[in-house]
N, C-alpha and C positions, 0 to 999 in steps of 0.2 A: 504494500500500500504506500509506504514511504517513497519508494522508487517512482510510483505513479504520481504522487503529489509533486515531486521535484520536476516531473516532466511537463507540468502544466505551463501554459503560456502566461507571461506576466499580465496579460490583458484580462485575466479572468475576473479580477476585482479585488476587493478588500479581503483581509485575513478573516473577517467575520464570516464572509460568504464561504470561504474554504472550510472553516470550522463547522458551519451549518451543514455543509455537504458531507463531511466526514460523519457527523452525528446521524444524518439521515441514512448514510450507507450502513453504519453499524446497526441502526434500528431495523434494517431489513433490506438486503440487496434485491429481494423480489418485488419491492415497491417502486420500480422504475416507472410504472404506470398503474393506475387503479385496476385495470383489467389484469395485468400480469401478477399483481400481488394476490389476486384471488384464484389464480390458476393452480391446477394440481401440480404438485412437485416443487412449487416455489417456496422460499423460506418465509414463514409467517413472521412479520415484524414483531408483533407482541410477544411471540414465543421466544424469539432471539433475545429480546430485552429481559425476559423473565428467567432465562436459563443461565444460572451461574455456572462456574467451572465444576462445582460439586454436583449440580444437577446433570450436567453433561456426562460426567464420569459415572454416575449412578445409572443413567439410561444405557450407556454403553455396556456396563457390567450386566445389567438385567437382560439386554438383548443377546449378549454373548452367552449368558447362562441358558437362555431359551434355545440358542443355537446348539449348545452342547447337548441339551435334552433332545432336540430334534434329530441329531446325528446318532445319539445313543440308541434310538429305536432300531437302527439297521444292525447293530452288533449285539444287541441285548440277548438274542436267542442263540447266537452262534455256539457258545460253550455247551449247550444242551442239545444241539441239533442232532448229534449222533445217537442220543438216547431217546429222542422223541418217538420213534416208531414203537418202542417198548412202553414208554410213559403214556402214550395216547392210544395204544393198541391199534396201530395202523401200519401201512406199508411205508417204505422209504420214499416212494413217489408222493404219497399223500402228505407225509411230514414235510416234504420240500415246499409245499404250498404255504406253509407258515412263514417262510421267508419270501417266496415269490409274490404273494398277495400284497405284502407291504411295499415291495418294489413297484408293483403295478399301480397301486393307489397313489404312491408318492409321485410317480411319473405323470399320472393323469391330473392330479390335483395341483401340482406346483405351478404350471403355466396358467391354469385357470384361476387359481387364487391370486396370482400376480395381477391379472387383469381386473379381478374383483377388487383388489386393494386399490388400484389406480382409480377405479370407478366409485367405490363406496367407502373407502377409508382403509388404510393399511393396518392401523392398530386394531380396528374392529375385526378384520379378517384374521390377523395374527392370533387374537384371543380365541376365535372360533377354532382355529387349527389346534391350538394347545388344549382347548377343552375337549376336542375330539380325541386327542391323545390320552387325556385323563379318563374319559369314558371307556376307550378301548383297553386301557391298562387294567381297569377294574374288571371288565368282562374277562380278560385273559387270566386275571388272578383268581377268579371264582370258578373256573372250569377246567376240566381235563378231557373235554370232548373236542374232537378235531374240528368239526364244523363251527362250533361256537368260538373256538380259538382263532380260526381263520377270520371270522367277522371282527373280533377284537383287534387282530393284527391289521386288518384293512383300515379300521379307524385310526390306529396308531400311525399308519403310513401318511396321514394328512400332515403330520408334524414335519415332514420333509420340506414343507413350504416355509418353515420358520426362518431359516437363514436368509433367503432372498427377500422376504418381507421385512426382516429386521434391517437389512442394509438399505432398503428403500426408505424406511422410516428415518434412518440416520441422515440421508440426503435431504429429507424434507425439514428436519429440525436443526441441523447444524450448519454453521458457516463453513466455507471451503477450507479454511486453515485448519479446522479441527477434524475434517472428514477423513483424511488418509489413515491416521492411526486407528480411528474408530472402525472404519471398514476392515482394516487388517485384523483387528481383534475379533470382530464378529465372524469374518470369513474363516479364520483359523479355528473357530469353535467347531466347525463342521468336521474337521479332522481330529480335534482334541477329544470330542465325545466318543468317537470310535476307538481311539488309542487308549484312553483312560478307562472307558467303560468295559472293554474286553477283559482286562485282568480282574476287575471288580466282579463282573458277572461270572467269570471262571471260578472265583473263590466261592461265591454263593452257590453256583451249580454243583460244585464238588462236595461241599460240606453241609448245605442247607437245602430246604425245599425250593424247587425251581420257581414255584409260584411267588416267592418273595421278590424275585426280580421285577415282577409286574406291580406288586404292591409298592415297592420302592419307586418305580417309575411314576405311579399314580400320585404318590406323595410329592415328588419333585414337581410334577406338572401342576398340582394345586398351588404350590408355593409360587411357581412361575406366573400363573394367571394373576395372583394377587399382586405380585411385584410389577407386572406390566400395567395393571390397572392403576396402581399408585404412582409409579415413576415415569412411565412413558406418556408424553402428552398426546392429545388428539391431533391427528394430522388434518390438513386442509384438503377439501375435495372440490373439484370443479363441478358447479351445479349444472352447467350445460351437459357435461359428460355424464353425470348421474341421471339426468333426464333422458339422455339418449339411450340408456338401458344397457343390457348385457347381451353379448352374442351367444345365445343358448344353442343355436344350430351349430355354430363353429365349435362350441365346447363339446357337443355330442360327437361331432365328426372327429375331433382331436382325441377324445377319449377312446373311440372305437379303433382308430388307427394305431394308437399307442398300445392298446390292449392286445391287438393282433400281433404287432411287431415284437413287443417285449415277451409275450407268451411264447412266440415262435423261437426267439433267441434263447429263452430260458429252458424250454423243454426239448430243444433240438438234440442236445447231448444224450438225453434219455430215450427219446423216441426215434432218433436218427434223422439226419438232415434230409434224406430222401423220402421220409414218411409223408404220405398224402396230406396229413393234417398240417405239417410244417410248411410244405410248399403251398398249400391252400391259404394259410394265414399270411405268408409272405406276399402272395399274389394279391390278396385282399388289401394288404397294407399299401402296396404300390397304387392300386386303384383309388383308395381313399386319400392318399397323399395328393393325387391329381385333383380329385373332387374338392378337397379341403383348400387347396391353393386357388382354384378357380372361384370358389365361393368367397374366400376371404378377400380376394381382389375387388369384389363388388359389394361387400358388406358395408353398411352404413357406419357401424362401430365395430370393426373387426377384432376378433380375439387376438390375432397375430397381425401386427403391422408388417405386411410382406415386403414393401420397399425397404423398410428399416431392417428387417430380419435378414434380407439378402444383400444389404450393403456390405462393402468390403470389410469395414472395421468389425461390425457385429458378426458377420459370417466367419471371419477368420478366428475371432475369439471363441466362437462356438465350436469350431473344428478343433482348436487347441484344447478346449474343455473336454471334448469326447475322448481324445487321446490321453490326456492326463487323468481323466476318470478311469480309463482302462488301467493305467499304470498304478493308480492308487489302490484299486481293488485287487489287482493281480498279485501285488507284493504281499498283501495281507493273506490271501488265499494260499499262495505257494509257501510262505514262511510257516504258516500254521501246519500244513501237511508235513513240511520238512522237520519241524520240531517234534511232532508227535509220532513220526514214522519210527518203527522199532530199529534198533541198531543192527538187526539181522539183514536189513536192506543194504547195508554198506555205506549209507550216507546219513540215515536218520539219527536224531539225538535221543529218541525214546523218552521224552519228558511228558509229564502229566498236563492236564488242562490248566491247572493253576500256574505251573512253571511256564507254559506257553504264554499266558497272559503277562507274566512278569518279564519275559524276554521281549515282549512287544511294548511294555510300558514306557521305556525310555523315549520312544518315539513321541508319546504324548507330551512328555516334559519338553522335548525339543520344539514341538509345535507351539507351545506356550511362549517360548523365548524368541521365535522367529518373526512374529508380526511387527514388533518395533524396528527390527532390522529392515524389513521390507518397506516400512513407512519412511525410514531415514533414507534409504536408497531412492525411493520414489521422489522424496522432496528435493534431492540433489540432481538426479538424472532422469526422472520420469518413471512411471510404473512399468514400462516395458523391460527395463533392466533387471529388476528382481524376478520378473516372469521368466526371462531367458536363463538367468542363473539357476532358478528353481528347477527348470526342466533339465538343464545340464547335470545338476546334482542327482535328480531322479534317474537319468540315463546312466550315470556313473554307478549308482547303487546296483542297477541290474547287471551292468558289465562285470562288476566285482563278483556278484553272486553266481554268475554263469561260469566262472573259470576257477575259482579258488576252492580248496577243501573246506568242508563245513564243520565248524565248531560252534559252541555256544557264543563265544565272543564275536565270531564272524556274523552270526545271525543278528545279534544285538546291534552291531555297527551298521550292517546293511539296512536293517529296519529303521534305525535312527537317521541314516542318510536320506532314505526315501521320504521319511516324515519331514525332514528339514526342507527338502526340495518342494514337497507338496505344500508345506505351509507358505512358502514364498509364492507359489502359484496361486493358492487360494486367496492370498492377500492381494495379489496384483490384478487378477482377472476382473473382479467386481469393480475396482477403481477404473480400469480401462473401459469397462462396459458403461459405467456411469458417465464417463467423458464422451462416449460415442452416442449414447441414447439421450433423447430429450427428457427433461425432468418429468413430464407427464407420462412418459413411457417407462419409467425406472423400474417399477415393480414387475411389469410384464417382461421387460428385457432380462431382468435378473431371474425371473421364473423360467423363461425359456433357456437361459444358460444353465440353470440347475437341472432342467430336463436333459440337456445335452450330457451333463455329467452322469445322470442316471443311465442314459443309453450306453455310455462308455463302461460303466460298472457292470451293467447287465451283459454286455458283449464280452467283457473280461471273464465273468463267471462262466459263460458258455464255452469260451475258448480254452480256459484252464481246465475245465471239466473234460473237454474233448481230448486234450493232451494227456491228462492223467488216466483216462479210461483206455487210451490207445497204448499205454506203456505200463501195464500192470506188472508188479514185481512178483516173481515166482516165490520168494521167501515170505512175502506179506501181501496176499491178494487184494487187500483193502487199500494198498498204497502203490504209488508209481515207482518206477525204477529211477536210479540216479540220472540216467539219460533223459528221462521225461521231465524231471525237475529242472535240469539245466536247459532243456529246450524251452520250457515255460518261461524261465528267466530271460532267455535270449529273445523270445517273442515280445516280452514286456519291454525289453530294452529297445527293440526296433520300433515299437509303437511310440515310446517316448522320444526316440530320434525323429519320428515323423511329426510329433508335436513341435519339436525344435524347428523343423523345416517350415511348419505352418506359421510360426511366429514371424517369418519374413514378410508376411502379408499384414501383420498387425501394425497399424500406424504408430509412429513414435509419439508418445505423450510428453510434451515439454513441461518441465516443472514450473517455468515462469509464465505459462499460458494464463493461469488464474490471475497473476498479478497484472499482466497486461490488460486483461479484460476488465479488471477492477478499475484500473486507471482510466480506461476508455469510458466506463460507466460513469465515473465521477465527472469526467470531462463533459459527457452528454448532459448530466444533471445540473451542472452549474454554468455551462458555456452558453 
């Protein structure tokens, strides 16, 4: 700001006029005109005035806490997944739907909730998503029936929307100077929840009743709802946009095509890629993508802004997110198998569920430390630099794992490296996305980006399962050979390398851009 003030022409007027202009700017950058101050995504002047530094920090902590809760849903059931067929008196295929349904619900709800947030209020939609998690957790905690458990897990899947909604709320309530660190913290929460939640869930699963996992999740969700209601301010909503309504037809089309696509990707390793059900779902997906695109191009209030979605900056970031989502999930899946594989396989560590969680726990600690680093790099060189560094680190972790002998120390180091790179990526992509998307499209753009990560993780699960099933160990039929493990690591590394190539199309975000635009705005308002 100071640099912008020095750039003013001497003809602007008296010092009083400059001081008045600065005061108006601090009161709310969104108030350039009466119409802009009321638009969705602009900074509410009264809110900026009332938000002290402590208020800002409390809001960030609460939204990060909610983000950890949202990501915890994905890993909560992993420690007991192998025991579910016995616990629920069902088949392995039936038990797998306890995980699959959460993935499907999250993929469908995330982009839809983003648009609902932009239309009717992000805080309101955020609280609904966390409330759904609360209800779903209670349902899961009270049942041992597979069908009822699947319903509860479907409701839990709505919490996947928490992180993109939280980041959109931050853009609406904070000034640009405070935004990078806040976005980095909330973004990293998506990885921290999985890394920290896995060892905690493993301990509970091994020594206590598995239903306690869901009771604990319900209690944390209830606390989160109260904190959001008390700490997070209401966000502004554009009245014309709210009156325009919601694209229900587009939402149904998107839900149908995502259900077909992700079900096919998830079930292909079990049913076979040539199975008529799989080929039929992939064919239906392609047809619905065409129909969805044509409809959205003509919709009055489209669920997905196609010109924005297909723009170079947004599209390249979404491609990077698909690939890094693959790298995020693949590392977790492969390391878990490697740690638990018996020593008779020649590579396995033969450790328990609890020890598996403890080996992966350092990654969660690393992810808590990386967001400030990403924010500092972004402030100096722009958000693209930490993105590139993060992908390089992720690629390196796969390269190491693909070639060196396996020990407990190697597993811990590889997992921590991957987590560090992932934290930089998760902190950078939302910042770049917010610079590329208009303020009124923030929640929708973040929701679509979160969907791309889900596509990456789902594809990763299918590919890793295919590699493992094709390389079964003779000594341990439930596990892969060492060659299969190293092949899976190599594939993960190649996908991360593809993400690095995709960053070439990501526009460079200049750290001084916000300062220049601030100076320009001051000039317009007082000139």
